DSSP file (Angstrom, degrees, kcal/mol; ACC not computed):
  #  RESIDUE AA STRUCTURE BP1 BP2  ACC     N-H-->O    O-->H-N    N-H-->O    O-->H-N    TCO  KAPPA ALPHA  PHI   PSI    X-CA   Y-CA   Z-CA
    1    1 A X              0   0    0      0, 0.0     2,-0.0     0, 0.0     0, 0.0   0.000 360.0 360.0 360.0 161.3   29.1   -2.2   17.4
    2    2 A X     >  -     0   0    0      1,-0.1     4,-2.2     4,-0.0     5,-0.2  -0.344 360.0-112.8 -68.4 155.4   31.3   -3.7   14.8
    3    3 A X  H  > S+     0   0    0      1,-0.2     4,-2.8     2,-0.2     5,-0.2   0.902 116.4  53.0 -57.6 -44.9   31.4   -2.1   11.4
    4    4 A X  H  > S+     0   0    0      1,-0.2     4,-2.3     2,-0.2    -1,-0.2   0.893 109.1  49.5 -60.9 -40.3   29.7   -5.1    9.7
    5    5 A X  H  > S+     0   0    0      2,-0.2     4,-2.2     1,-0.2    -1,-0.2   0.909 112.4  47.8 -63.7 -43.1   26.8   -5.0   12.2
    6    6 A X  H  X S+     0   0    0     -4,-2.2     4,-2.5     2,-0.2    -2,-0.2   0.903 111.0  50.9 -65.3 -42.0   26.4   -1.2   11.7
    7    7 A X  H  X S+     0   0    0     -4,-2.8     4,-2.6     2,-0.2    -2,-0.2   0.916 110.8  48.1 -63.1 -43.7   26.5   -1.6    7.9
    8    8 A X  H  X S+     0   0    0     -4,-2.3     4,-2.5     1,-0.2     5,-0.2   0.913 111.5  50.5 -63.2 -42.1   23.8   -4.4    8.0
    9    9 A X  H  X S+     0   0    0     -4,-2.2     4,-2.5     1,-0.2    -2,-0.2   0.922 111.4  48.6 -61.1 -43.8   21.6   -2.3   10.3
   10   10 A X  H  X S+     0   0    0     -4,-2.5     4,-1.6     2,-0.2    -2,-0.2   0.918 110.8  49.5 -65.0 -43.8   21.9    0.7    7.9
   11   11 A X  H  X S+     0   0    0     -4,-2.6     4,-2.7     1,-0.2     3,-0.4   0.946 113.4  46.3 -60.9 -47.8   21.1   -1.3    4.8
   12   12 A X  H  X S+     0   0    0     -4,-2.5     4,-2.1     1,-0.2    -1,-0.2   0.901 110.5  54.5 -60.5 -39.6   18.0   -2.8    6.5
   13   13 A X  H  < S+     0   0    0     -4,-2.5    -1,-0.2    -5,-0.2    -2,-0.2   0.802 114.5  40.4 -64.3 -28.7   17.1    0.7    7.7
   14   14 A X  H  < S+     0   0    0     -4,-1.6    -2,-0.2    -3,-0.4    -1,-0.2   0.889 123.1  34.0 -86.2 -43.2   17.2    2.0    4.2
   15   15 A X  H  < S+     0   0    0     -4,-2.7    -3,-0.2    -5,-0.2    -2,-0.2   0.720  94.7  90.5 -94.2 -21.6   15.6   -0.8    2.2
   16   16 A X  S  < S-     0   0    0     -4,-2.1     4,-0.1    -5,-0.3     0, 0.0  -0.439  79.1-122.8 -77.5 152.3   13.0   -2.3    4.5
   17   17 A X  S    S+     0   0    0     -2,-0.1     2,-0.5     2,-0.1    -1,-0.1   0.854  96.7  56.1 -61.4 -37.1    9.5   -0.9    4.4
   18   18 A X  S    S-     0   0    0      1,-0.0    -2,-0.1     3,-0.0     3,-0.1  -0.841  88.9-121.8-103.9 132.9    9.4    0.0    8.1
   19   19 A X        -     0   0    0     -2,-0.5    -6,-0.1     1,-0.1    -5,-0.1  -0.372  37.9 -99.0 -67.6 147.5   12.1    2.3    9.5
   20   20 A X        -     0   0    0     -7,-0.1     3,-0.5   -11,-0.1     2,-0.2  -0.318  39.6-106.5 -66.3 151.0   14.1    0.8   12.4
   21   21 A X  S    S+     0   0    0      1,-0.2    -1,-0.1     2,-0.1    -3,-0.0  -0.559  93.4   4.4 -77.4 141.4   13.2    1.7   15.9
   22   22 A X    >   +     0   0    0     -2,-0.2     3,-1.7     1,-0.1     4,-0.3   0.932  63.2 179.3  53.9  61.9   15.4    4.1   17.7
   23   23 A X  G >>  +     0   0    0     -3,-0.5     4,-2.6     1,-0.3     3,-1.3   0.668  69.9  83.2 -65.9 -12.9   17.9    5.0   15.0
   24   24 A X  G 34 S+     0   0    0      1,-0.3    -1,-0.3     2,-0.2     5,-0.1   0.643  74.7  72.5 -64.9 -13.4   19.6    7.3   17.6
   25   25 A X  G <4 S+     0   0    0     -3,-1.7    -1,-0.3     1,-0.1    -2,-0.2   0.862 118.1  14.6 -67.4 -34.6   21.4    4.3   18.9
   26   26 A X  T <4 S+     0   0    0     -3,-1.3     2,-0.4    -4,-0.3    -2,-0.2   0.616 122.9  61.3-115.2 -18.8   23.7    4.2   15.8
   27   27 A X     <  -     0   0    0     -4,-2.6     2,-0.3     0, 0.0     8,-0.2  -0.893  68.4-145.4-113.0 141.2   23.1    7.6   14.2
   28   28 A X        -     0   0    0     -2,-0.4     2,-0.1     7,-0.1    -3,-0.1  -0.716  25.6-106.7 -98.2 153.2   23.8   11.0   15.8
   29   29 A X        -     0   0    0     -2,-0.3     5,-0.2    -5,-0.1     2,-0.1  -0.432  30.4-140.9 -71.6 153.7   21.8   14.1   15.3
   30   30 A X        -     0   0    0      3,-2.7    -1,-0.1    -2,-0.1     5,-0.1  -0.364  38.4 -86.1 -97.6-172.8   23.2   16.8   13.1
   31   31 A X  S    S+     0   0    0      1,-0.2     3,-0.1    -2,-0.1    -2,-0.1   0.779 127.6  18.6 -65.0 -25.4   22.9   20.5   13.7
   32   32 A X  S    S+     0   0    0      1,-0.1     2,-0.4     2,-0.0    -1,-0.2   0.556 118.9  58.9-123.1 -12.7   19.6   20.5   11.9
   33   33 A X        -     0   0    0      4,-0.0    -3,-2.7     3,-0.0     2,-0.1  -0.948  64.9-134.4-129.8 143.2   18.3   16.9   11.7
   34   34 A X     >  -     0   0    0     -2,-0.4     4,-2.2    -5,-0.2     3,-0.5  -0.468  41.3-100.3 -80.8 161.8   17.4   14.2   14.2
   35   35 A X  H  > S+     0   0    0      1,-0.2     4,-2.3     2,-0.2     5,-0.2   0.884 123.4  52.2 -52.9 -43.2   18.7   10.7   13.5
   36   36 A X  H  > S+     0   0    0      1,-0.2     4,-2.0     2,-0.2    -1,-0.2   0.875 109.8  49.6 -63.5 -36.1   15.4    9.5   12.1
   37   37 A X  H  > S+     0   0    0     -3,-0.5     4,-1.2     2,-0.2    -1,-0.2   0.871 109.3  51.8 -69.5 -37.0   15.3   12.5    9.7
   38   38 A X  H  X S+     0   0    0     -4,-2.2     4,-0.9     1,-0.2     3,-0.3   0.917 111.7  46.3 -64.8 -42.7   18.9   11.7    8.6
   39   39 A X  H  X S+     0   0    0     -4,-2.3     4,-2.2     1,-0.2     3,-0.4   0.877 105.4  61.1 -66.2 -38.3   17.9    8.1    7.9
   40   40 A X  H  X S+     0   0    0     -4,-2.0     4,-2.4     1,-0.2     5,-0.2   0.805  94.1  63.8 -61.4 -29.9   14.8    9.2    6.1
   41   41 A X  H  X S+     0   0    0     -4,-1.2     4,-1.6    -3,-0.3    -1,-0.2   0.948 109.6  39.0 -57.9 -47.7   16.9   11.1    3.5
   42   42 A X  H  X S+     0   0    0     -4,-0.9     4,-2.1    -3,-0.4    -2,-0.2   0.877 113.1  56.0 -70.1 -38.1   18.4    7.8    2.4
   43   43 A X  H  X S+     0   0    0     -4,-2.2     4,-0.6     1,-0.2    -1,-0.2   0.864 112.3  43.0 -62.9 -35.8   15.1    5.9    2.7
   44   44 A X  H  X S+     0   0    0     -4,-2.4     4,-0.5    -5,-0.2    -1,-0.2   0.813 116.7  45.7 -80.5 -31.2   13.5    8.3    0.3
   45   45 A X  H  X S+     0   0    0     -4,-1.6     4,-2.0    -5,-0.2    -2,-0.2   0.746  95.5  74.7 -85.3 -23.6   16.3    8.5   -2.2
   46   46 A X  H  X S+     0   0    0     -4,-2.1     4,-2.1     1,-0.2     5,-0.2   0.924  94.8  48.9 -59.7 -48.6   17.1    4.8   -2.5
   47   47 A X  H  X S+     0   0    0     -4,-0.6     4,-2.3     1,-0.2    -1,-0.2   0.897 110.7  52.2 -59.0 -37.4   14.0    3.9   -4.6
   48   48 A X  H  X S+     0   0    0     -4,-0.5     4,-2.5     1,-0.2    -1,-0.2   0.876 107.3  52.8 -64.4 -36.5   14.8    6.8   -6.9
   49   49 A X  H  X S+     0   0    0     -4,-2.0     4,-1.9     2,-0.2    -1,-0.2   0.890 108.6  49.9 -65.6 -39.2   18.4    5.5   -7.3
   50   50 A X  H  X S+     0   0    0     -4,-2.1     4,-1.8     2,-0.2    -2,-0.2   0.926 111.2  48.5 -64.7 -44.2   17.0    2.1   -8.3
   51   51 A X  H  X S+     0   0    0     -4,-2.3     4,-2.6     1,-0.2    -2,-0.2   0.922 110.8  51.1 -61.0 -44.6   14.7    3.6  -10.9
   52   52 A X  H  X S+     0   0    0     -4,-2.5     4,-2.3     1,-0.2    -1,-0.2   0.853 105.1  56.7 -64.2 -33.7   17.6    5.7  -12.3
   53   53 A X  H  X S+     0   0    0     -4,-1.9     4,-1.6     2,-0.2    -1,-0.2   0.921 111.0  43.3 -62.4 -42.3   19.7    2.5  -12.5
   54   54 A X  H  X S+     0   0    0     -4,-1.8     4,-2.4     2,-0.2    -2,-0.2   0.879 111.2  54.4 -71.0 -37.1   17.1    0.9  -14.7
   55   55 A X  H  < S+     0   0    0     -4,-2.6    -2,-0.2     1,-0.2    -1,-0.2   0.889 108.5  50.3 -61.5 -37.7   16.6    4.1  -16.7
   56   56 A X  H  < S+     0   0    0     -4,-2.3     3,-0.5     1,-0.2    -1,-0.2   0.888 115.3  42.2 -66.6 -39.3   20.3    4.1  -17.4
   57   57 A X  H  < S+     0   0    0     -4,-1.6    -2,-0.2     1,-0.2    -1,-0.2   0.778 127.4  30.6 -78.0 -27.1   20.3    0.5  -18.6
   58   58 A X     X  +     0   0    0     -4,-2.4     4,-2.1     1,-0.1    -1,-0.2  -0.458  67.0 150.5-131.0  60.1   17.0    0.8  -20.6
   59   59 A X  H  > S+     0   0    0     -3,-0.5     4,-2.3     1,-0.2     5,-0.1   0.866  75.2  51.0 -65.0 -36.6   16.8    4.4  -21.9
   60   60 A X  H  > S+     0   0    0      2,-0.2     4,-2.7     1,-0.2    -1,-0.2   0.901 110.0  49.4 -68.9 -39.0   14.8    3.5  -25.1
   61   61 A X  H  > S+     0   0    0      2,-0.2     4,-3.0     1,-0.2     5,-0.3   0.912 110.6  51.0 -64.1 -41.3   12.2    1.6  -23.1
   62   62 A X  H  X S+     0   0    0     -4,-2.1     4,-2.0     1,-0.2     8,-0.3   0.920 112.2  46.8 -61.1 -43.3   11.9    4.5  -20.7
   63   63 A X  H  < S+     0   0    0     -4,-2.3    -2,-0.2     2,-0.2    -1,-0.2   0.908 114.4  47.3 -64.9 -41.8   11.4    6.9  -23.6
   64   64 A X  H  < S+     0   0    0     -4,-2.7    -2,-0.2     1,-0.2    -1,-0.2   0.922 119.5  37.3 -67.7 -45.4    8.9    4.6  -25.3
   65   65 A X  H  < S-     0   0    0     -4,-3.0     4,-0.3    -5,-0.2    -1,-0.2   0.791 114.4-118.6 -76.1 -27.1    6.8    3.9  -22.1
   66   66 A X     X  -     0   0    0     -4,-2.0     4,-2.7    -5,-0.3     5,-0.3   0.102  26.9 -84.9  93.6 145.6    7.2    7.5  -20.8
   67   67 A X  H  > S+     0   0    0      1,-0.2     4,-2.8     2,-0.2     5,-0.2   0.883 123.5  47.9 -52.8 -50.1    8.8    8.5  -17.6
   68   68 A X  H  > S+     0   0    0      2,-0.2     4,-2.2     1,-0.2    -1,-0.2   0.905 115.2  44.2 -63.8 -41.5    5.8    8.0  -15.2
   69   69 A X  H  > S+     0   0    0     -4,-0.3     4,-2.4     2,-0.2     5,-0.2   0.929 115.6  48.4 -68.0 -44.2    4.9    4.5  -16.6
   70   70 A X  H  X S+     0   0    0     -4,-2.7     4,-2.9    -8,-0.3    -2,-0.2   0.923 111.0  51.3 -60.4 -44.3    8.5    3.4  -16.6
   71   71 A X  H  X S+     0   0    0     -4,-2.8     4,-2.5    -5,-0.3    -1,-0.2   0.919 110.7  47.5 -60.3 -45.5    9.0    4.7  -13.0
   72   72 A X  H  X S+     0   0    0     -4,-2.2     4,-2.1     2,-0.2    -1,-0.2   0.913 114.0  47.1 -63.9 -41.8    5.9    2.9  -11.7
   73   73 A X  H  X S+     0   0    0     -4,-2.4     4,-2.3     1,-0.2    -2,-0.2   0.907 112.5  50.1 -65.1 -41.5    7.0   -0.3  -13.4
   74   74 A X  H  X S+     0   0    0     -4,-2.9     4,-2.7     2,-0.2    -2,-0.2   0.883 109.5  51.0 -65.4 -38.6   10.5    0.0  -12.1
   75   75 A X  H  X S+     0   0    0     -4,-2.5     4,-1.9     2,-0.2    -1,-0.2   0.898 110.4  48.9 -66.2 -39.8    9.3    0.6   -8.5
   76   76 A X  H  X S+     0   0    0     -4,-2.1     4,-2.1     2,-0.2    -2,-0.2   0.916 112.3  49.4 -63.1 -42.2    7.1   -2.5   -8.7
   77   77 A X  H  X S+     0   0    0     -4,-2.3     4,-3.0     1,-0.2    -2,-0.2   0.932 109.2  51.7 -61.0 -46.0   10.1   -4.4  -10.0
   78   78 A X  H  < S+     0   0    0     -4,-2.7    -1,-0.2     1,-0.2    -2,-0.2   0.856 110.2  49.3 -61.8 -35.6   12.3   -3.0   -7.2
   79   79 A X  H  < S+     0   0    0     -4,-1.9     3,-0.4     1,-0.2    -1,-0.2   0.899 117.9  39.2 -70.0 -39.9    9.8   -4.1   -4.6
   80   80 A X  H  < S+     0   0    0     -4,-2.1    -2,-0.2     1,-0.2     2,-0.2   0.785 129.8  29.6 -80.2 -28.2    9.5   -7.6   -6.1
   81   81 A X  S  < S-     0   0    0     -4,-3.0    -1,-0.2    -5,-0.2    -2,-0.1  -0.592  81.1-170.1-132.7  70.4   13.2   -8.0   -6.8
   82   82 A X        -     0   0    0     -3,-0.4    -3,-0.1    -2,-0.2     2,-0.1  -0.237  36.9 -92.6 -63.4 151.2   15.3   -6.0   -4.3
   83   83 A X        -     0   0    0      1,-0.1    -1,-0.1    -5,-0.1     5,-0.1  -0.395  35.4-168.4 -61.8 137.1   18.9   -5.5   -5.0
   84   84 A X        +     0   0    0      3,-0.1     2,-0.3    -3,-0.1    -1,-0.1   0.383  62.3  55.9-111.1   1.0   20.9   -8.2   -3.2
   85   85 A X  S    S-     0   0    0      2,-0.4    -2,-0.0     1,-0.0     6,-0.0  -0.802  86.9-109.0-129.3 171.3   24.4   -6.7   -3.6
   86   86 A X  S    S+     0   0    0     -2,-0.3     2,-0.3     2,-0.0    -1,-0.0   0.670 103.0  61.0 -73.5 -16.7   26.3   -3.5   -2.7
   87   87 A X  S    S-     0   0    0      1,-0.1     3,-0.4     0, 0.0    -2,-0.4  -0.796  73.7-142.6-110.1 154.5   26.4   -2.6   -6.4
   88   88 A X  S >  S+     0   0    0     -2,-0.3     3,-1.2     1,-0.2     4,-0.4   0.303  74.8 104.6 -95.5   9.4   23.5   -2.1   -8.7
   89   89 A X  T 3  S+     0   0    0      1,-0.3     3,-0.3     2,-0.1    -1,-0.2   0.858  90.6  33.3 -58.8 -35.9   25.3   -3.7  -11.7
   90   90 A X  T >  S+     0   0    0     -3,-0.4     3,-1.7     1,-0.2    -1,-0.3   0.320  88.2 105.8-102.0   7.6   23.1   -6.9  -11.4
   91   91 A X  T <  S+     0   0    0     -3,-1.2     3,-0.5     1,-0.3    -1,-0.2   0.852  78.6  50.0 -58.6 -37.8   20.0   -5.2  -10.2
   92   92 A X  T >  S+     0   0    0     -4,-0.4     3,-1.5    -3,-0.3     4,-0.5   0.197  72.8 116.0 -89.2  17.8   18.1   -5.5  -13.5
   93   93 A X  T <  S+     0   0    0     -3,-1.7     3,-0.4     1,-0.3    -1,-0.2   0.859  84.8  35.6 -56.6 -39.0   18.8   -9.3  -14.0
   94   94 A X  T 3> S+     0   0    0     -3,-0.5     4,-1.7     1,-0.2     3,-0.5   0.355  89.2 101.8 -95.8   6.1   15.1  -10.2  -13.7
   95   95 A X  H <> S+     0   0    0     -3,-1.5     4,-2.7     1,-0.2     5,-0.2   0.859  75.2  57.8 -59.3 -39.1   13.9   -7.1  -15.5
   96   96 A X  H  > S+     0   0    0     -4,-0.5     4,-2.4    -3,-0.4    -1,-0.2   0.886 105.6  50.3 -62.2 -38.0   13.3   -8.9  -18.9
   97   97 A X  H  > S+     0   0    0     -3,-0.5     4,-2.4     2,-0.2    -1,-0.2   0.922 111.2  48.6 -64.7 -43.9   10.9  -11.4  -17.2
   98   98 A X  H  X S+     0   0    0     -4,-1.7     4,-2.5     1,-0.2    -2,-0.2   0.915 111.8  49.4 -63.0 -42.8    9.0   -8.5  -15.6
   99   99 A X  H  X S+     0   0    0     -4,-2.7     4,-3.0     2,-0.2     5,-0.3   0.903 109.1  52.3 -64.2 -40.6    8.8   -6.8  -19.0
  100  100 A X  H  X S+     0   0    0     -4,-2.4     4,-2.7     1,-0.2    -2,-0.2   0.936 112.1  45.6 -59.8 -46.5    7.6   -9.9  -20.7
  101  101 A X  H  X S+     0   0    0     -4,-2.4     4,-2.2     2,-0.2    -2,-0.2   0.898 113.2  50.9 -63.4 -40.5    4.8  -10.3  -18.1
  102  102 A X  H  X S+     0   0    0     -4,-2.5     4,-2.0     2,-0.2    -2,-0.2   0.943 114.3  42.3 -62.1 -50.0    3.9   -6.6  -18.5
  103  103 A X  H  X S+     0   0    0     -4,-3.0     4,-2.6     1,-0.2     5,-0.2   0.895 112.7  54.2 -66.4 -39.9    3.7   -6.7  -22.3
  104  104 A X  H  X S+     0   0    0     -4,-2.7     4,-2.6    -5,-0.3    -1,-0.2   0.897 108.3  49.7 -60.8 -40.3    1.9  -10.1  -22.2
  105  105 A X  H  X S+     0   0    0     -4,-2.2     4,-2.4     2,-0.2    -1,-0.2   0.907 110.0  50.5 -65.0 -42.4   -0.7   -8.6  -19.9
  106  106 A X  H  X S+     0   0    0     -4,-2.0     4,-2.3     2,-0.2    -2,-0.2   0.946 113.7  44.7 -61.3 -47.8   -1.2   -5.6  -22.1
  107  107 A X  H  X S+     0   0    0     -4,-2.6     4,-2.7     1,-0.2     5,-0.2   0.901 111.9  52.4 -64.3 -40.5   -1.7   -7.8  -25.2
  108  108 A X  H  X S+     0   0    0     -4,-2.6     4,-1.1    -5,-0.2    -1,-0.2   0.908 111.3  47.2 -61.8 -41.1   -4.0  -10.1  -23.3
  109  109 A X  H  < S+     0   0    0     -4,-2.4     4,-0.4     2,-0.2    -1,-0.2   0.892 112.7  49.5 -66.9 -39.7   -6.1   -7.2  -22.2
  110  110 A X  H >< S+     0   0    0     -4,-2.3     3,-0.9     1,-0.2    -2,-0.2   0.920 113.8  44.4 -66.2 -43.8   -6.2   -5.7  -25.8
  111  111 A X  H 3< S+     0   0    0     -4,-2.7    -1,-0.2     1,-0.2    -2,-0.2   0.646 106.9  60.1 -78.5 -14.5   -7.2   -9.0  -27.4
  112  112 A X  T 3< S+     0   0    0     -4,-1.1    -1,-0.2    -5,-0.2    -2,-0.2   0.485  80.1 107.9 -91.4  -1.8   -9.8   -9.8  -24.8
  113  113 A X    <         0   0    0     -3,-0.9    -3,-0.0    -4,-0.4    -4,-0.0  -0.488 360.0 360.0 -73.7 145.1  -11.8   -6.7  -25.6
  114  114 A X              0   0    0     -2,-0.2    -1,-0.1     0, 0.0    -3,-0.1   0.512 360.0 360.0 -69.7 360.0  -15.1   -7.2  -27.4
């Protein structure tokens, strides 16, 4: 296949919820891993890379919320607002809206208690 076709297939294989069928068509096995296992390495690390990108951009918020809460919020954000470019520079563009909704929900819950 052409390089562009292969690149698109790989991106979809990494970011989509379901792994592509028969990755052996485009990926070769290594000495220790089958094609699906090789792809799974990237599939498992990609969400962590997205979280780390937001942690880098918002270190004080991460510190204030705590790592686990920040990570869960960042993963929800990544699912709702997936990266649309090859670079993560613009990944957090909608992050402020998500944070506003998150904080608004917390305050609404606090003020609605009897």
